C-alpha positions in Angstrom: 19.7 35.5 -8.8 18.0 34.8 -12.1 20.4 31.9 -12.8 19.6 30.3 -9.4 15.9 30.8 -9.9 16.0 28.9 -13.2 18.0 26.1 -11.7 15.7 25.8 -8.7 12.6 25.8 -11.0 14.1 22.9 -13.1 14.9 20.9 -10.0 11.4 21.4 -8.5 9.7 20.7 -11.8 11.7 17.5 -12.2 10.8 16.2 -8.8 7.1 17.1 -9.3 6.9 15.0 -12.5 8.8 12.2 -10.9 6.5 12.1 -7.8 3.4 12.4 -10.0 4.6 9.4 -12.0 5.7 7.2 -9.2 2.8 7.8 -6.9 0.3 7.3 -9.7 2.0 4.1 -10.9 2.2 2.7 -7.4 -1.5 3.5 -6.7 -2.8 1.2 -9.4 0.0 -1.4 -9.2 -1.6 -3.8 -6.7 -4.8 -3.9 -8.6 -2.9 -4.5 -11.8 -1.1 -7.4 -10.3 -4.3 -9.0 -9.0 -6.7 -8.2 -11.8 -4.6 -8.3 -14.9 -1.8 -10.7 -14.0 -4.3 -12.8 -12.1 -2.1 -13.1 -9.0 -3.7 -14.1 -5.7 -4.0 -11.3 -3.2 -1.1 -12.8 -1.1 1.1 -13.1 -4.2 0.1 -9.5 -5.3 1.0 -8.3 -1.8 4.4 -10.0 -2.0 5.2 -8.5 -5.4 4.1 -5.1 -4.4 6.2 -5.0 -1.2 9.2 -6.5 -3.0 8.9 -3.5 -5.4 8.6 -1.0 -2.5 11.5 -2.8 -0.7 13.7 -2.3 -3.8 12.7 1.3 -4.0 14.0 1.9 -0.5 17.1 -0.3 -0.9 18.5 1.5 -4.0 18.9 4.9 -2.3 22.0 3.3 -0.6 23.5 2.7 -4.1 22.4 6.2 -5.3 23.9 7.9 -2.2 27.2 6.0 -2.5 27.5 6.9 -6.2 26.6 10.5 -5.7 28.8 11.2 -2.7 31.8 9.1 -3.6 32.1 8.7 -7.4 30.0 10.5 -10.0 28.2 13.3 -8.2 24.5 14.1 -7.7 23.8 15.5 -11.2 24.9 12.4 -13.1 23.2 10.0 -10.6 19.9 11.8 -11.1 20.3 11.8 -14.9 21.4 8.2 -15.3 18.9 6.7 -12.9 16.1 8.8 -14.5 16.9 7.1 -17.8 16.7 3.7 -16.1 13.4 4.8 -14.6 12.0 5.8 -18.0 13.0 2.5 -19.6 11.2 0.7 -16.8 8.0 2.6 -17.3 8.1 1.7 -21.0 8.4 -2.0 -20.2 5.5 -1.8 -17.7 3.3 0.0 -20.2 4.1 -2.5 -23.0 3.2 -5.4 -20.7 -0.3 -4.0 -20.5 -0.8 -3.9 -24.3 -2.0 -7.3 -25.4 -1.5 -6.8 -29.2 2.3 -6.7 -28.5 2.1 -10.3 -27.3 4.8 -9.8 -24.8 4.8 -12.2 -21.8 2.9 -9.9 -19.4 4.3 -11.2 -16.1 8.0 -11.3 -16.9 7.8 -8.0 -18.8 6.0 -6.4 -15.8 8.6 -7.7 -13.3 11.5 -6.4 -15.5 9.8 -3.0 -15.7 9.2 -2.9 -12.0 12.8 -3.8 -11.2 14.0 -1.0 -13.5 11.6 1.5 -12.0 12.6 0.6 -8.4 16.3 1.0 -9.4 15.6 4.4 -11.0 13.4 6.0 -8.4 15.5 4.6 -5.6 18.7 6.0 -7.0 17.1 9.4 -7.4 15.5 9.5 -4.0 18.4 10.7 -1.8 19.9 13.1 -4.4 17.3 15.6 -5.7 16.7 17.6 -2.5 20.4 17.6 -1.7 21.2 18.7 -5.3 18.7 21.6 -4.8 20.5 22.5 -1.6 23.8 22.6 -3.5 22.5 25.6 -5.5 22.8 27.9 -2.4 25.9 29.3 -0.7 25.7 29.0 3.0 25.4 30.8 5.4 24.7 33.8 3.1 21.7 32.1 1.4 20.2 30.4 4.5 16.8 32.1 4.3 16.5 31.3 0.6 17.5 27.7 1.3 14.7 27.3 3.9 12.2 28.8 1.4 13.4 26.3 -1.2 12.9 23.4 1.1 9.4 24.5 2.0 8.4 24.9 -1.6 10.1 21.6 -2.5 8.3 19.6 0.2 4.9 21.1 -0.8 5.6 20.4 -4.5 6.6 16.8 -3.7 3.3 16.1 -1.8 1.2 17.9 -4.4 2.8 15.8 -7.1 2.0 12.6 -5.2 -1.5 13.8 -4.6 -2.1 14.6 -8.3 -0.7 11.2 -9.3 -3.0 9.3 -6.9 -6.0 11.2 -8.3 -5.3 11.3 -12.0 -3.7 7.9 -12.8 -6.6 5.8 -11.4 -9.1 8.0 -13.2 -7.2 7.5 -16.5 -7.2 3.7 -15.8 -10.9 3.6 -15.5 -12.3 6.3 -17.6 -10.9 4.9 -20.9 -11.6 1.5 -22.5 -8.9 -0.2 -24.4 -8.2 -3.6 -25.9 -11.7 -4.8 -25.1 -11.5 -4.1 -21.4 -13.2 -1.5 -19.3 -9.9 -0.7 -17.4 -7.0 0.7 -19.4 -3.8 -0.1 -17.5 -1.8 0.7 -20.6 -2.8 4.3 -20.3 -2.5 4.2 -16.5 1.2 3.2 -16.9 1.8 5.1 -20.2 1.0 8.5 -18.7 3.6 8.2 -15.9 6.1 7.2 -18.6 5.5 10.4 -20.4 5.9 12.4 -17.2 9.3 10.7 -16.5 10.4 11.7 -20.0 9.3 15.3 -19.4 11.2 15.3 -16.1 14.4 14.2 -17.9 14.0 16.9 -20.5 13.5 19.6 -17.9 16.4 18.4 -15.8 18.8 18.4 -18.7 17.7 21.8 -20.0 18.6 23.3 -16.6 22.2 22.1 -16.7 23.7 25.5 -17.8 22.4 27.1 -14.7 23.2 24.3 -12.2 25.9 24.6 -9.5 27.4 21.1 -9.7 29.6 19.8 -6.9 31.9 16.9 -7.5 32.6 14.3 -4.8 35.8 14.8 -2.8 36.2 11.9 -0.4 35.0 8.3 -0.3 33.5 8.5 3.2 31.3 5.5 2.7 34.3 3.3 1.9 36.1 4.7 5.0 33.1 3.9 7.1 33.0 0.3 6.0 36.7 -0.2 6.3 37.0 1.4 9.7 34.1 -0.8 11.0 35.6 -3.9 9.6 39.0 -3.1 11.0 37.6 -2.4 14.5 35.7 -5.8 14.4 38.8 -7.7 13.4 40.9 -6.0 16.1 38.2 -6.6 18.7 38.2 -10.3 18.1 42.0 -10.4 18.0 42.3 -8.4 21.2 44.9 -9.7 23.7 44.8 -8.1 27.2 48.4 -8.9 27.9 49.6 -7.3 24.7 47.1 -4.6 23.8 46.6 -3.2 27.3 43.2 -2.7 29.1 40.0 -3.2 27.1 38.6 -0.3 25.1 35.3 1.4 26.1 33.8 1.0 22.7 34.4 -1.6 20.0 35.1 1.2 17.4 38.0 2.5 19.7 40.1 -0.4 18.4 40.4 1.4 15.0 41.4 4.8 16.4 45.2 4.4 15.8 44.6 3.7 12.1 41.7 5.9 11.2 41.9 8.8 13.7 39.7 10.0 16.5 37.5 12.2 14.4 36.3 9.5 12.1 35.8 7.1 15.0 33.9 9.6 17.0 31.6 10.4 14.1 31.0 6.7 13.6 30.1 6.3 17.2 27.4 8.9 16.8 26.1 7.1 13.7 26.1 3.7 15.5 24.1 5.2 18.4 21.5 6.5 15.8 21.4 3.1 14.0 20.8 1.4 17.4 17.6 3.5 17.8 16.6 2.4 14.3 16.2 -1.3 15.3 12.4 -1.1 16.1 11.7 1.3 13.2 11.1 -1.3 10.4 7.9 -2.5 12.2 6.4 0.9 11.6 7.1 0.7 7.9 5.7 -2.8 7.7 2.3 -1.3 8.7 2.5 2.1 6.9 3.2 0.7 3.4 0.2 -1.7 3.5 -1.9 1.3 2.4 -1.0 0.3 -1.2 -1.7 -3.4 -0.7 -3.9 -4.8 2.1 -5.8 -1.5 2.6 -6.5 -1.2 -1.1 -7.9 -4.8 -1.2 -9.9 -3.9 1.9 -11.4 -0.9 0.2 -12.5 -3.1 -2.7 -14.9 -4.7 -0.2 -16.7 -1.4 0.7 -19.6 0.3 -1.0 -17.9 3.1 -2.8 -20.7 5.3 -4.0 -20.4 8.8 -2.7 -23.0 11.4 -3.8 -23.7 9.3 -6.9 -20.1 8.9 -7.9 -18.4 5.5 -7.7 -14.8 5.8 -6.3 -12.2 3.2 -7.1 -10.3 1.3 -4.4 -6.9 2.6 -5.6 -8.1 6.2 -5.5 -8.6 6.0 -1.8 -4.9 6.1 -1.3 -5.1 9.8 -2.2 -6.5 10.4 1.3 -3.0 10.0 2.8 -1.1 12.8 1.0 -4.2 15.0 1.1 -4.5 14.7 4.8 -0.7 15.1 5.3 -0.9 18.5 3.4 -3.8 19.6 5.5 -2.3 18.4 8.8 1.3 19.7 8.5 0.4 23.3 9.6 -1.4 22.1 12.8 1.0 19.4 13.9 4.0 20.1 16.2 6.5 22.3 14.4 3.8 23.6 12.0 2.5 27.1 11.6 -0.5 26.6 13.9 0.3 23.7 16.2 -2.7 22.3 18.1 -0.6 19.6 19.9 2.1 20.3 22.5 5.6 20.5 21.1 7.7 17.4 21.6 11.3 16.3 20.8 11.7 14.3 17.6 12.1 11.0 19.5 8.9 11.6 21.5 7.1 12.5 18.2 8.3 9.2 16.7 6.9 7.3 19.7 3.5 9.1 19.4 3.5 8.4 15.6 4.1 4.7 16.1 1.2 4.4 18.6 -1.1 6.3 16.2 -0.1 3.8 13.4 -0.9 0.9 15.7 -4.3 2.5 16.4 -4.9 2.8 12.7 -4.4 -0.9 12.3 -6.8 -1.6 15.2 -9.4 0.4 13.2 -8.5 -1.6 10.1 -9.0 -4.9 12.0 -12.4 -3.8 13.4 -13.5 -2.8 9.9 -12.3 -6.1 8.5 -14.4 -8.0 11.1 -17.4 -6.1 9.9 -16.6 -6.9 6.3 -16.2 -10.6 7.0 -19.5 -10.7 8.9 -21.4 -8.9 6.1 -19.8 -11.2 3.4 -21.0 -14.8 2.7 -18.3 -17.1 4.1 -17.6 -20.4 2.4 -18.4 -23.5 4.4 -15.6 -25.4 6.2 -13.8 -28.5 5.0 -16.5 -30.9 6.4 -19.4 -28.6 6.0 -21.8 -27.5 3.2 -24.5 -25.0 2.7 -27.8 -24.6 0.8 -28.8 -21.6 -1.2 -32.4 -21.5 -2.5 -33.2 -19.2 -5.4 -37.0 -18.7 -5.9 -38.0 -17.7 -9.5 -41.8 -17.9 -8.7 -43.9 -14.9 -8.0 -45.2 -16.4 -4.7 -43.4 -17.5 -1.5 -42.2 -21.1 -1.2 -41.7 -23.1 2.0 -38.6 -25.2 2.0 -38.0 -28.1 4.4 -34.6 -29.9 4.8 -34.6 -33.2 6.6 -32.7 -33.1 9.9 -32.1 -29.4 9.6 -35.4 -27.5 9.6 -37.5 -25.3 7.3 -37.4 -21.8 5.9 -39.6 -19.6 3.8 -38.2 -18.2 0.5 -39.9 -15.0 -0.5 -41.2 -14.4 -4.0 -38.2 -13.9 -6.3 -36.1 -14.1 -3.2 -33.1 -15.9 -1.9 -32.6 -18.0 1.3 -29.5 -19.4 2.9 -29.0 -22.4 5.2 -25.4 -22.7 6.3 -23.3 -24.2 7.7 -24.7 -27.7 7.4 -23.0 -31.1 7.9 -21.8 -32.6 4.7 -24.2 -35.5 3.9 -27.3 -36.3 1.8 -30.6 -34.4 2.5 -34.2 -34.9 1.6 -35.8 -31.6 0.4 -39.4 -30.7 0.2 -40.6 -27.5 -1.5 -44.2 -26.3 -1.2 -45.9 -23.3 -2.8 -49.6 -22.0 -2.7 -51.9 -23.6 -5.2 -52.7 -20.1 -6.5 -49.2 -18.7 -7.2 -49.9 -15.0 -7.9 -52.7 -15.8 -10.3 -51.3 -18.9 -11.8 -52.8 -22.3 -10.7 -50.2 -24.9 -9.8 -51.3 -28.4 -10.8 -48.7 -29.7 -8.4 -47.7 -27.3 -5.7 -45.2 -29.4 -3.7 -42.2 -31.6 -4.7 -39.8 -33.9 -2.8 -36.2 -34.7 -3.9 -32.8 -35.6 -2.5 -29.6 -33.6 -2.6 -26.0 -34.9 -2.5 -23.8 -32.2 -1.0 -20.2 -31.3 -1.7 -17.9 -30.4 1.2 -16.7 -26.8 1.4 -19.2 -25.7 -1.3 -22.7 -24.2 -1.4 -25.4 -26.2 -3.1 -27.5 -23.8 -5.2 -31.2 -24.9 -5.6 -33.5 -23.1 -8.1 -37.2 -23.3 -7.5 -39.3 -22.9 -10.6 -42.2 -24.2 -12.7 -42.1 -26.6 -15.6 -44.3 -26.6 -18.7 -47.0 -28.7 -17.0 -47.5 -26.0 -14.4 -45.9 -28.0 -11.7 -43.4 -26.8 -9.1 -39.9 -28.0 -10.0 -36.4 -28.0 -8.4 -33.3 -27.5 -10.5 -29.7 -28.0 -9.2 -26.9 -25.7 -10.2 -23.3 -26.7 -10.0 -21.8 -26.4 -6.5 -20.2 -23.0 -5.9 -18.5 -20.9 -3.2 -20.1 -17.6 -4.5 -16.8 -15.9 -3.7 -16.6 -12.2 -4.5 -14.4 -11.1 -7.4 -10.8 -10.1 -6.6 -11.3 -6.8 -8.4 -14.3 -5.8 -6.3 -16.5 -5.7 -9.5 -19.9 -7.4 -9.4 -20.0 -11.0 -10.8 -23.0 -12.2 -12.9 -23.9 -15.8 -13.9 -26.8 -16.5 -16.4 -28.8 -19.6 -15.7 -31.3 -20.8 -18.4 -34.1 -23.2 -17.2 -36.2 -25.1 -19.7 -36.0 -27.2 -22.8 -34.3 -25.5 -25.8 -34.6 -28.4 -28.2 -32.4 -29.0 -31.3 -31.6 -26.2 -33.8 -33.0 -23.4 -31.5 -29.6 -21.8 -30.8 -30.7 -19.8 -27.9 -28.3 -16.9 -27.0 -28.4 -14.5 -24.1 -26.3 -11.3 -24.3 -25.5 -9.0 -21.4 -24.4 -5.4 -22.2 -23.2 -2.8 -19.7 -23.6 1.0 -19.8 -20.2 1.2 -21.4 -21.4 -1.0 -24.3 -19.2 -3.9 -23.2 -21.0 -7.2 -23.8 -20.8 -10.9 -23.1 -22.8 -13.6 -24.9 -24.0 -16.9 -23.4 -24.8 -19.7 -25.9 -27.3 -22.1 -24.3 -26.8 -25.8 -25.1 -29.3 -27.5 -27.3 -29.3 -30.4 -24.9 -29.1 -28.9 -21.3 -28.6 -31.5 -18.6 -31.6 -31.8 -16.3 -33.3 -28.9 -18.0 -30.7 -26.3 -16.8 -27.8 -24.6 -18.3 -25.5 -22.0 -16.8 -22.8 -19.7 -18.0 -19.5 -18.8 -16.5 -19.3 -15.8 -14.3 -18.9 -12.4 -16.0 -17.3 -9.4 -14.2 -19.3 -6.2 -14.9 -18.9 -2.6 -13.9 -21.2 -1.5 -11.1 -24.4 0.0 -12.5 -27.2 -0.9 -14.9 -27.0 -3.6 -17.5 -29.3 -4.9 -20.2 -29.9 -8.5 -21.3 -31.5 -9.9 -24.4 -32.5 -13.5 -25.2 -33.2 -14.8 -28.7 -33.3 -18.0 -30.6 -32.7 -19.0 -34.3 -36.4 -19.8 -34.9 -37.6 -16.7 -33.2 -39.7 -18.5 -30.5 -37.5 -17.4 -27.7 -37.2 -13.7 -27.4 -37.2 -11.2 -24.5 -35.2 -8.5 -22.9 -34.8 -6.8 -19.6 -32.4 -4.8 -17.4 -31.0 -4.9 -13.9 -28.6 -3.2 -11.5 -25.5 -4.7 -10.1 -23.4 -3.1 -7.3 -19.8 -3.5 -6.3 -18.8 -6.7 -4.6 -22.1 -8.6 -5.4 -22.4 -12.1 -6.8 -25.5 -12.3 -8.9 -27.4 -15.1 -10.7 -29.8 -14.1 -13.5 -32.4 -16.9 -13.8 -34.1 -17.0 -17.2 -37.0 -19.5 -17.3 -38.7 -20.9 -20.4 -42.2 -22.4 -20.5 -44.1 -23.9 -23.4 -41.4 -22.7 -25.8 -41.7 -19.1 -24.7 -39.7 -16.9 -22.3 -41.7 -17.0 -19.0 -39.7 -15.1 -16.4 -36.4 -13.6 -15.6 -35.3 -13.0 -12.0 -32.0 -11.5 -10.7 -30.7 -13.0 -7.4 -27.8 -12.0 -5.2 -26.6 -15.1 -3.3 -23.6 -13.1 -2.0 -24.9 -9.6 -1.5 -23.0 -6.5 -2.7 -20.7 -4.5 -0.4 -22.8 -3.1 2.4 -20.4 -1.1 4.5 -19.9 2.5 3.4 -16.6 3.9 2.3 -16.7 6.4 5.2 -15.7 3.6 7.7 -12.2 3.5 6.2 -11.6 7.2 6.8 -10.6 6.9 10.5 -7.6 4.6 9.8 -6.4 7.0 7.1 -6.6 9.9 9.4 -4.6 8.1 12.1 -2.0 6.8 9.7 -1.6 10.3 8.1 -1.0 11.8 11.6 1.4 8.9 12.3 3.4 9.7 9.1 3.9 13.4 10.1 4.8 12.4 13.7 7.0 9.4 12.9 8.4 9.6 9.4 9.1 13.4 9.2 10.4 13.5 12.8 12.6 10.5 12.2 14.3 12.1 9.3 14.6 15.4 11.2 16.3 13.4 14.0 18.6 11.7 11.5 19.7 14.9 9.8 20.2 16.9 13.0 22.0 14.2 15.0 24.2 12.7 12.3 27.7 14.1 11.7 28.0 16.3 8.7 30.3 13.9 6.9 28.0 10.9 7.5 24.5 12.3 6.8 24.4 10.2 3.6 25.2 7.0 5.5 22.6 7.8 8.2 19.8 8.6 5.7 20.6 5.5 3.6 20.2 3.5 6.8 16.8 5.2 7.4 15.7 4.1 3.9 16.9 0.6 4.6 14.6 0.4 7.6 11.7 1.0 5.1 13.0 -1.8 3.0 13.2 -4.2 6.0 9.7 -3.2 7.0 8.4 -4.3 3.6 10.4 -7.5 3.9 8.4 -8.3 7.1 5.2 -7.9 5.2 6.5 -10.3 2.5 7.4 -12.9 5.1 4.0 -12.7 6.8 2.1 -12.9 3.5 4.2 -15.9 2.3 3.9 -17.9 5.5 0.1 -17.6 5.4 -0.2 -18.1 9.1 -3.4 -16.0 9.4 -6.7 -17.5 8.3 -8.4 -14.2 8.9 -7.3 -10.8 7.6 -8.7 -9.1 10.7 -6.4 -11.2 13.0 -3.5 -10.3 10.9 -4.2 -6.6 11.3 -4.5 -6.9 15.1 -1.2 -8.8 15.3 0.5 -6.1 13.3 -0.9 -3.5 15.7 0.3 -5.5 18.7 3.8 -5.8 17.1 4.1 -2.1 16.6 2.9 -1.3 20.1 5.5 -3.6 21.6 8.2 -2.1 19.2 7.3 1.5 20.2 7.5 0.6 23.9 11.0 -0.8 23.3 11.8 2.3 21.2 10.7 4.6 24.0 12.9 2.7 26.5 15.9 2.9 24.1 15.3 6.6 23.4 15.4 7.5 27.2 19.1 6.6 27.2 20.1 8.6 24.0 22.2 11.6 24.5 21.2 14.1 21.8 23.8 16.2 20.1 23.9 19.6 18.3 25.9 19.2 15.1 27.7 22.3 14.0 28.7 23.4 10.6 32.2 22.2 10.9 31.1 18.7 11.7 31.9 18.8 15.4 29.4 17.7 18.0 28.3 18.3 21.5 25.9 16.5 23.8 23.0 17.6 25.8 21.3 15.5 28.4 17.7 14.3 27.4 16.2 15.9 30.5 17.7 19.3 29.7 17.2 19.2 25.9 14.0 20.4 24.1 13.7 20.8 20.4 12.6 24.5 20.2 14.0 25.8 23.5 17.0 28.0 23.8 20.1 25.8 23.8 23.6 26.4 25.0 25.9 24.5 22.6 29.7 24.2 22.9 32.1 23.3 20.1 35.7 23.5 19.6 37.5 26.0 17.4 39.8 23.2 16.3 38.4 19.8 17.1 36.0 18.2 19.5 36.1 14.5 20.4 33.4 12.7 22.4 35.2 10.4 24.8 32.1 8.4 25.9 29.9 5.6 24.7 26.9 6.7 22.5 24.5 4.1 23.8 24.8 4.7 27.5 21.9 5.8 29.7 21.4 9.4 30.5 23.1 9.2 33.9 26.0 7.4 32.3 26.4 10.2 29.7 26.7 12.8 32.5 29.1 10.6 34.5 31.3 10.1 31.5 31.4 13.8 30.8 32.7 14.4 34.3 35.3 11.7 34.0 36.6 12.8 30.6 40.3 13.0 30.2 41.4 16.6 30.1 43.3 16.1 26.9 40.1 15.2 25.1 38.4 18.5 25.7 39.1 21.5 23.4 41.6 24.2 24.4 39.3 26.9 23.2 35.5 26.9 23.3 32.8 29.1 21.9 29.5 29.3 23.6 26.4 29.9 21.5 23.0 30.9 23.0 20.0 30.6 20.7 17.7 28.3 18.9 19.0 25.4 16.8 19.0 26.0 13.1 16.0 24.6 11.2 17.9 24.0 7.9 18.6 20.4 8.6 15.1 19.9 9.9 13.6 21.2 6.8 15.9 19.0 4.8 14.7 16.0 6.8 11.1 16.5 5.8 11.9 16.1 2.2 13.8 12.9 2.3 10.7 10.7 3.0 9.7 11.1 -0.6 
């Protein structure tokens, strides 16, 4: 008992460290691709989903190696080492002093990580199950699976909380986000998991592979396909009922019957990838969406990548109250009905995401169209100004305020600006001005209203801009200096954040049209300080301001008579307005969808697949996840959606249609109860319920299913009645009771 407890502890600890590492790394990955490697959001989405696709393709390789060649222990060990090497590469790519090509090094690291975690994925839970001797240890096995599943989710939960916090809380290499630490900590965890796993070897019960069932599966299917196309009615007799029947003579009825069962399961998998194409966007599209929300909660600013933690947290909370849990609040359903309900919930989650995206787009300044332009007026005066644009109309710009006129036709406009003669205690010698403006298509024309050294109202033109928000969600700040600096003054304006990170703007000695402007600086949300100074000491001043996530700001510093006269902070594109709480409903729905669809789907795969082909079936399930991510890649690459909200709604419609098709297909599926010896029996869908008392029949010797697996329910019953007498067992044992939950508990693990 002590020996097994030690081995189980090592296996669970290994999986906890691996899940902690992977989920933490994946949480910050999309932001790293966008913010540090400077990939466009579409490109970052593509890379992220290629990575996830590889993670769910490699389980096929890991399962084949484990079950057919080197066994589960060696697969876990070897692929863990590959995983560790990948995390080292990824960490090194985020360390600028090493001067490694960041993009290529990152891609190499991600490829190794996907290979490592994918190879491990199908083996750890099964390796833990190998430590028990059934049926004597059935209760202990169920307890292990329950503990294992909770540990897996808790590890993912901790990774999604801790890793983004490490990324942000520490400054390194002159940046306020330390991705090197965010990737380095998961690398340490992988190393710890390898050490723990190796130390447990003396206590493990290690099984070696006995038969190459995967190779037999492929060869049998290939042989049946060839024979089907070579079929000659005159020579080979009447046509066979199923295409796999053409390989019965060579490979035997038992293998062919098991393969029919697997094929009927794979047939139901056809609509499944659409679900995963939506579900895995939590780490890409939804993270980018969260960066457009106001993330201050009770005075604490949350990070977009930290929001992904809501999914595992809600899953842990919801499992006890969902069907099959300890305190179910929903009616019990069969696994296929749960999957249908989960798919509809996921579609509803994307409808919520689309509605939220519409609100985000409406609250965000949208760039003008190809043949349009816009006018942004920034008033640095302490009194309101009336602005009139020929052929368009007029607007009032408040004191120290901002006004927008968009969209406008792309052409030349006459502009008239008028202020009160008494502008907040300052007498304006000339209180109106007229000028012309040549616009640029697709851009905003920023106009600054100020006062020159002769106490006359003046208009200054900034460079055309789109005022687009930063990809990172951080606030952007541009410094604009208005006035005459003159030679040898060397005016500098420095901006420093609360974390003591600073940027310095050197004002030109000869500004064009009395205006100079810096490039945009990305700051952390919160307070900042600015200081202006010149070499001769005439220009000096300081101040502070507050910037919020998502805002695009312009700090206008105005000089008059050789002295600093005013400094005004404008926000042409306001900060994020919608609160973070608006994203919660879609996470609630997608978490319920995961429990209903993903867990039930694996339960269905384990309980319905023949004992000898569970690996093939589960590998196919993981492949459906990979295909789902491929769908996202194709959609992102084609760029067919101009609006992100339309994309979300189309995804929701696709999944709804796929689930309706799935429901229709599931109605014709004849469920089977798989016994310990690998034999199978059928029960009609109308008579079968997951937790009801079931009568199952299996042969003492062999049991062969003589009917097609994809027939409708009525056809299943009809074929049972017409079965050849020789196909039925000579002895039968009848069991009355509830189905075993062992495979079901195994199924809930494999999603991780």
